[in-house]
C-alpha positions as CSV (number, residue, x, y, z in Angstrom):
1,M,118.7,20.0,-4.4
2,K,117.7,22.7,-7.0
3,R,115.6,20.2,-8.9
4,M,113.9,19.0,-5.7
5,K,113.1,22.7,-4.8
6,T,111.6,23.2,-8.2
7,I,109.4,20.1,-7.8
8,Y,108.2,21.3,-4.4
9,N,107.4,24.8,-5.8
10,V,105.4,23.2,-8.7
11,A,103.6,21.0,-6.3
12,G,102.8,23.9,-4.0
13,A,101.5,25.9,-7.0
14,L,99.3,23.0,-8.1
15,L,97.9,22.6,-4.5
16,L,97.1,26.3,-4.4
17,C,95.3,26.1,-7.7
18,L,93.3,23.1,-6.5
19,T,92.4,25.0,-3.3
20,L,91.3,28.1,-5.1
21,T,89.3,26.0,-7.6
22,T,87.6,24.1,-4.7
23,S,86.8,27.4,-2.9
24,C,85.2,28.8,-6.1
25,Y,83.3,25.6,-6.6
26,R,81.8,25.8,-3.1
27,E,80.6,29.3,-3.7
28,D,78.9,28.2,-6.8
29,A,77.5,25.1,-5.2
30,L,75.8,27.1,-2.5
31,T,74.0,29.3,-5.0
32,P,73.1,26.8,-7.8
33,S,70.5,29.1,-9.3
34,E,73.0,31.8,-10.0
35,G,75.3,32.0,-13.0
36,G,73.3,29.5,-15.0
37,I,74.4,26.6,-12.7
38,E,71.7,23.9,-12.5
39,P,70.9,22.4,-9.1
40,R,71.7,18.8,-8.5
41,F,68.2,18.1,-7.2
42,T,64.9,19.7,-7.9
43,L,61.8,20.1,-5.8
44,P,59.3,18.6,-5.3
45,Q,60.6,15.1,-5.5
46,G,57.1,13.7,-5.4
47,N,53.4,14.5,-4.8
48,N,53.1,13.3,-1.2
49,P,51.9,15.4,1.7
50,W,55.4,15.8,3.0
51,D,56.5,17.2,-0.3
52,D,54.4,20.3,0.5
53,D,56.1,20.5,3.8
54,I,59.5,20.3,2.1
55,M,58.6,23.1,-0.3
56,Q,57.5,25.3,2.6
57,I,60.8,24.6,4.3
58,Y,62.7,25.5,1.2
59,E,60.8,28.7,0.7
60,Q,61.5,29.8,4.3
61,Y,65.0,28.4,5.0
62,G,66.5,27.9,1.5
63,V,67.2,24.3,2.1
64,Y,66.4,21.3,-0.1
65,L,65.4,18.3,2.0
66,I,66.3,15.4,-0.3
67,Y,64.9,11.9,0.4
68,T,65.2,10.1,-2.9
69,D,67.5,9.7,-6.0
70,L,70.6,9.7,-3.8
71,E,73.7,7.9,-5.0
72,I,76.9,6.9,-3.2
73,S,78.7,9.7,-5.1
74,D,76.5,12.2,-3.5
75,F,77.9,11.4,-0.1
76,N,81.5,11.8,-1.3
77,R,81.4,15.5,-2.2
78,N,83.3,16.5,0.9
79,W,85.5,19.3,2.0
80,V,87.7,17.3,4.3
81,G,88.4,13.6,3.8
82,T,90.6,11.1,5.5
83,I,93.0,9.1,3.4
84,G,91.5,5.7,2.9
85,T,88.0,6.7,3.8
86,D,85.0,6.8,1.6
87,Y,81.3,7.2,2.4
88,E,78.3,5.4,1.4
89,G,74.6,6.2,1.9
90,Y,71.2,5.6,0.4
91,S,67.9,7.3,0.0
92,S,65.1,7.0,2.6
93,Q,63.8,3.5,2.3
94,N,60.0,4.0,2.4
95,D,57.2,6.5,2.9
96,A,57.0,6.1,6.6
97,M,60.7,6.8,7.0
98,T,60.5,9.9,4.8
99,A,57.4,11.2,6.5
100,G,59.1,10.7,9.9
101,Y,62.3,12.6,8.8
102,V,60.3,15.5,7.5
103,K,58.2,15.7,10.7
104,F,61.3,15.6,12.8
105,M,62.8,18.5,10.9
106,K,59.5,20.5,11.2
107,T,59.2,19.9,15.0
108,H,62.7,19.4,16.3
109,I,65.0,21.5,14.2
110,F,63.6,24.5,12.4
111,P,61.5,25.9,15.2
112,Y,64.7,26.4,17.1
113,L,66.4,28.4,14.4
114,T,66.2,32.1,13.5
115,P,67.5,33.9,10.4
116,Q,70.3,35.5,12.3
117,V,71.6,32.1,13.2
118,Y,70.9,29.8,10.2
119,K,71.5,32.0,7.1
120,K,75.2,31.6,7.0
121,V,75.2,28.0,8.3
122,L,72.7,25.8,6.6
123,P,73.7,23.9,3.4
124,M,71.9,23.9,0.1
125,Y,71.0,20.2,0.3
126,W,70.1,18.2,3.4
127,Y,69.8,14.4,2.7
128,M,67.3,12.4,4.6
129,A,69.2,9.2,4.2
130,Y,69.6,5.5,5.2
131,N,72.7,3.6,6.2
132,V,75.2,6.4,5.9
133,R,78.6,5.1,6.8
134,A,82.3,6.0,6.7
135,N,84.3,3.1,5.4
136,F,87.8,3.1,6.7
137,F,90.1,0.1,6.4
138,G,87.5,-2.5,7.2
139,F,85.5,-0.4,9.6
140,H,82.0,0.8,8.6
141,T,81.3,3.6,11.1
142,P,77.7,4.8,11.2
143,Q,77.3,8.5,10.5
144,N,74.4,9.9,12.4
145,N,75.0,13.2,10.7
146,M,77.4,14.5,8.0
147,F,78.3,18.1,8.2
148,N,81.4,18.2,5.9
149,G,79.8,18.2,2.5
150,L,80.6,20.6,-0.3
151,D,77.0,21.6,-0.6
152,F,75.2,19.1,1.6
153,W,74.6,17.7,5.0
154,A,73.1,14.3,5.7
155,M,71.0,13.0,8.5
156,C,70.7,9.2,9.1
157,M,68.7,7.6,11.8
158,Y,68.5,4.0,10.5
159,G,71.0,1.6,9.1
160,I,73.2,-1.5,9.6
161,P,75.6,-1.6,12.6
162,D,79.3,-1.8,12.0
163,P,79.9,-5.6,11.6
164,V,83.2,-5.3,13.5
165,T,82.5,-2.9,16.4
166,Q,78.7,-3.3,16.4
167,E,78.4,0.4,16.7
168,D,74.9,1.4,15.7
169,F,73.0,4.5,14.7
170,V,71.3,6.6,17.4
171,V,67.7,5.5,16.6
172,P,65.0,7.8,18.1
173,V,62.7,5.5,20.2
174,D,61.7,7.6,23.1
175,Q,61.7,11.3,24.2
176,Q,65.3,11.1,25.4
177,T,66.7,9.8,22.1
178,Y,64.6,12.2,20.1
179,G,66.0,15.0,22.2
180,Q,69.5,13.6,21.7
181,R,69.1,13.6,17.9
182,R,67.7,17.2,18.1
183,K,70.6,18.5,20.1
184,M,73.2,16.7,17.9
185,V,72.1,18.8,15.0
186,L,71.2,22.1,16.8
187,G,74.5,22.0,18.8
188,E,76.4,21.8,15.5
189,I,74.5,24.7,14.0
190,Y,74.9,27.0,17.0
191,K,78.6,26.2,17.2
192,R,79.1,27.1,13.5
193,A,77.1,30.3,14.0
194,V,79.5,31.3,16.8
195,N,82.5,30.4,14.8
196,N,81.4,32.3,11.7
197,G,80.4,35.4,13.6
198,S,76.6,35.1,13.2
199,I,76.4,34.8,17.0
200,V,78.6,37.5,18.5
201,I,80.2,36.8,21.9
202,P,79.4,39.9,24.0
203,N,82.1,41.7,26.1
204,E,80.0,41.0,29.1
205,F,80.7,37.3,28.7
206,K,84.4,37.9,28.1
207,E,85.1,39.9,31.2
208,G,86.9,38.1,34.0
209,F,88.1,35.0,32.2
210,D,91.7,34.0,32.4
211,F,92.9,31.9,29.4
212,V,96.6,31.9,30.3
213,T,96.9,30.5,33.9
214,K,96.8,26.7,34.0
215,L,93.7,25.1,35.5
216,S,93.5,23.0,38.6
217,S,91.4,19.9,39.5
218,D,91.7,20.7,43.2
219,P,88.3,22.2,44.5
220,S,90.1,24.1,47.2
221,S,92.3,25.9,44.6
222,N,91.5,29.4,43.3
223,D,92.3,27.9,39.8
224,Y,89.8,25.1,40.2
225,F,88.2,24.8,36.7
226,L,84.7,25.3,37.9
227,T,85.6,28.3,40.1
228,R,87.2,29.9,37.0
229,G,84.1,29.2,34.8
230,F,85.3,26.2,32.8
231,A,82.8,23.4,33.0
232,G,84.0,21.4,30.0
233,G,82.1,20.5,26.8
234,I,79.4,18.1,25.7
235,Y,80.2,15.2,23.3
236,L,78.6,16.8,20.3
237,N,78.8,13.8,18.0
238,K,76.2,12.0,20.1
239,F,75.3,14.7,22.7
240,N,75.3,12.1,25.4
241,G,77.7,13.3,28.0
242,T,80.7,15.5,28.9
243,S,83.5,15.2,26.4
244,R,86.1,17.5,27.9
245,V,86.4,18.1,31.7
246,P,89.6,20.0,32.5
247,V,92.2,18.2,34.6
248,N,95.1,19.4,36.7
249,N,97.4,21.9,34.8
250,D,95.4,21.8,31.6
251,P,95.4,25.1,29.7
252,A,92.1,26.9,29.6
253,P,90.2,26.5,26.3
254,T,89.7,29.4,23.9
255,M,87.0,32.1,24.3
256,S,84.9,30.8,21.4
257,V,85.2,27.2,22.6
258,T,84.1,28.3,26.1
259,F,81.2,30.2,24.9
260,V,80.0,27.3,22.8
261,D,80.4,25.0,25.8
262,Y,78.0,27.2,27.7
263,I,75.4,27.0,24.9
264,H,75.7,23.2,24.9
265,L,75.5,22.9,28.7
266,M,72.2,24.6,28.6
267,M,71.0,22.4,25.9
268,Y,72.0,19.3,27.8
269,Y,71.0,20.1,31.4
270,T,67.7,21.4,32.7
271,E,67.6,24.5,34.8
272,D,67.3,22.5,38.0
273,E,70.3,20.3,36.9
274,L,72.4,23.3,36.1
275,N,71.6,24.8,39.5
276,A,72.5,21.6,41.3
277,L,75.8,21.2,39.4
278,Y,77.1,24.8,39.3
279,G,75.1,26.7,41.9
280,D,78.1,26.9,44.2
281,Y,80.2,28.7,41.5
282,P,78.9,32.2,41.1
283,F,81.2,33.2,38.2
284,L,80.1,30.2,36.2
285,T,76.4,30.7,36.9
286,N,76.6,34.4,36.0
287,K,78.1,33.5,32.6
288,L,75.3,30.9,32.1
289,S,72.8,33.7,32.7
290,I,74.6,36.0,30.2
291,V,74.6,33.4,27.5
292,Y,71.0,32.4,28.1
293,N,69.7,36.0,27.9
294,L,71.8,36.8,24.9
295,M,70.5,33.8,22.9
296,K,66.9,34.5,23.9
297,D,66.9,38.3,23.6
298,Q,69.1,38.9,20.6
299,Y,68.8,35.7,18.6
300,G,65.3,34.5,19.5
301,I,66.5,31.1,20.8
302,D,65.5,29.9,24.3
303,L,68.0,27.3,25.3
304,H,65.9,25.9,28.0
305,E,63.2,25.2,25.4
306,V,65.8,23.6,23.2
307,C,66.7,21.3,26.1
308,A,63.0,20.4,26.8
309,G,62.0,20.0,23.1
310,P,58.6,20.0,21.5
311,A,55.5,18.6,23.2
312,D,54.7,16.7,20.0
313,W,58.1,14.9,20.0
314,Q,57.3,11.6,18.3
315,S,58.0,11.7,14.5
316,F,58.3,8.0,13.5
């Protein structure tokens, strides 16, 4: 038993060292120009018109949009991995794809970000990639976005469906799917900004919520989830529907989850749709108004405009 305890202590110490080393590495990776550390990629990557746009994005937002020279190893620099899972991905396949990616970023993503929101969230590198997949015991799951990189994110709109499940990428073909792709990214950014404190939940929003009493699915009950202000969340991975509607006797979600849910609801539904769905629940509609005004007045983000998207929506 004494020997086993010693082994566990040594293993724990090694794990702590690895964790600290990884944490230090991430800090360095996010600031590659400091301390003599060379960046993994340099800009510009070419002399095309979109390279000028990429340089302007870097100068304003501090993000390298990378579209070429990507190797599979670049997609496996992850914070959190699943045992048995590896990732693959490739560079943008042609000029048209690259130009489309860059225009999408210029029109659908960056106009809906402000420094208060993005400065502690965005990665150093953002890959504009092709056929990014998570390979897990014979499954090759398309990754529309990767947000778990050490120093990178990846966006992928085109690739090969999973040969087993036939799951495909969300390909932007009309205004609806362009909007879906926009919200998948912005929804993640806003969520992270709330979770890291860049967006602060106001006391005005917190007042009146009960996170202890179980919820009810009975509309006649005082604990009915909509009456108490819990409308559920949006399926963030594809931003195509409700992912979490409370059912009878479910505990209420946390304050931060609830606040993020409200942001996502206003990104998913138009004003008219919100009124039709929740107009009979004054507590909920009041909280929607609080979140909308906060995001617009303090953070410069109009969630109704995020929902509608740009007039010039076609990128590819």
